[in-house]
C-alpha positions as CSV (number, residue, x, y, z in Angstrom):
1,X,73.6,77.2,174.6
2,X,76.5,77.7,171.9
3,X,74.7,75.5,169.8
4,X,71.9,77.8,169.3
5,X,74.1,80.7,169.0
6,X,75.5,79.0,166.1
7,X,72.5,78.7,164.2
8,X,71.6,82.6,164.7
9,X,74.9,84.1,163.6
10,X,74.0,84.1,159.9
11,X,76.6,85.3,157.4
12,X,78.9,86.7,160.3
13,X,82.2,84.8,160.0
14,X,84.0,86.0,162.9
15,X,81.3,85.4,165.1
16,X,80.9,81.8,163.8
17,X,84.8,81.2,164.4
18,X,84.7,82.2,167.7
19,X,81.5,80.4,168.8
20,X,83.1,77.2,166.9
21,X,86.3,77.9,169.3
22,X,84.0,78.2,172.5
23,X,82.2,74.8,171.6
24,X,85.5,73.0,171.0
25,X,87.1,74.3,174.2
26,X,83.6,73.4,175.9
27,X,83.5,69.7,174.5
28,X,87.1,69.2,175.2
29,X,86.6,69.8,178.9
30,X,83.2,67.9,178.7
31,X,84.9,64.9,177.4
32,X,88.0,64.9,180.1
33,X,85.3,65.2,182.6
34,X,83.2,62.6,181.7
35,X,86.5,59.9,181.2
36,X,87.5,60.9,184.7
37,X,83.9,60.4,186.2
38,X,83.6,57.1,184.4
39,X,86.9,55.7,186.0
40,X,86.1,56.9,189.2
41,X,82.2,55.3,189.2
42,X,83.3,51.9,187.8
43,X,86.6,51.4,188.7
44,X,86.6,47.4,188.4
45,X,85.5,47.3,184.8
46,X,87.3,50.2,183.6
47,X,88.3,49.2,180.4
48,X,84.6,47.5,179.2
49,X,82.9,50.8,180.4
50,X,85.7,53.2,178.5
51,X,85.0,50.7,175.6
52,X,81.1,51.2,176.0
53,X,81.7,55.1,176.0
54,X,83.9,55.1,173.1
55,X,81.7,52.8,170.9
56,X,78.5,55.3,171.7
57,X,80.6,58.2,171.1
58,X,81.6,57.0,167.6
59,X,77.8,55.7,167.1
60,X,76.3,59.5,168.1
61,X,79.2,60.9,165.8
62,X,77.9,59.1,162.8
63,X,74.3,59.0,163.3
64,X,74.4,62.5,164.1
65,X,76.2,63.5,161.0
66,X,73.4,61.3,159.1
67,X,70.7,63.0,160.7
68,X,72.2,66.6,160.3
69,X,72.7,66.1,156.6
70,X,68.8,64.9,156.2
71,X,68.0,67.9,158.2
72,X,70.1,70.4,156.7
73,X,68.3,70.9,153.3
74,X,65.3,71.1,154.4
75,X,65.8,73.4,157.7
76,X,69.0,75.0,156.8
77,X,71.8,75.4,159.4
78,X,69.5,76.8,162.3
79,X,67.8,73.5,162.0
80,X,70.8,71.5,162.9
81,X,71.7,73.8,165.6
82,X,68.3,73.3,167.2
83,X,68.1,70.0,166.7
84,X,71.7,69.5,168.3
85,X,70.6,71.7,171.3
86,X,67.3,69.8,171.6
87,X,69.6,66.4,171.5
88,X,71.6,67.9,174.4
89,X,68.7,68.6,176.3
90,X,67.2,65.3,176.3
91,X,70.1,63.5,177.1
92,X,70.7,65.6,180.2
93,X,66.9,64.8,181.3
94,X,67.9,61.0,181.0
95,X,71.0,61.5,182.5
96,X,69.5,63.2,185.6
97,X,66.8,60.4,185.6
98,X,69.4,57.4,186.0
99,X,69.6,56.4,189.6
100,X,72.6,54.6,191.0
101,X,72.8,50.7,191.5
102,X,74.7,51.0,194.8
């Protein structure tokens, strides 16, 4: 939601700063909750799973920045925010489709 709003703010600097602060807070809570969830779900292989989590997090940051750099010249900031929101929706749908193995 915040990503879509970021794409719509235009040249309103204070609104942009406020939304970026909200985004940082939500992401901070999300990362902490995810790490807690991972530790509780896989207590025996905690180090391996946390290493995979960190690796994929930084792969996502790398490729997300790369793709955003390609999208921005053509579609602008709104295009980057829209792509980010769509990527988030896809990841939520994939996560909801996962079935527990135990």
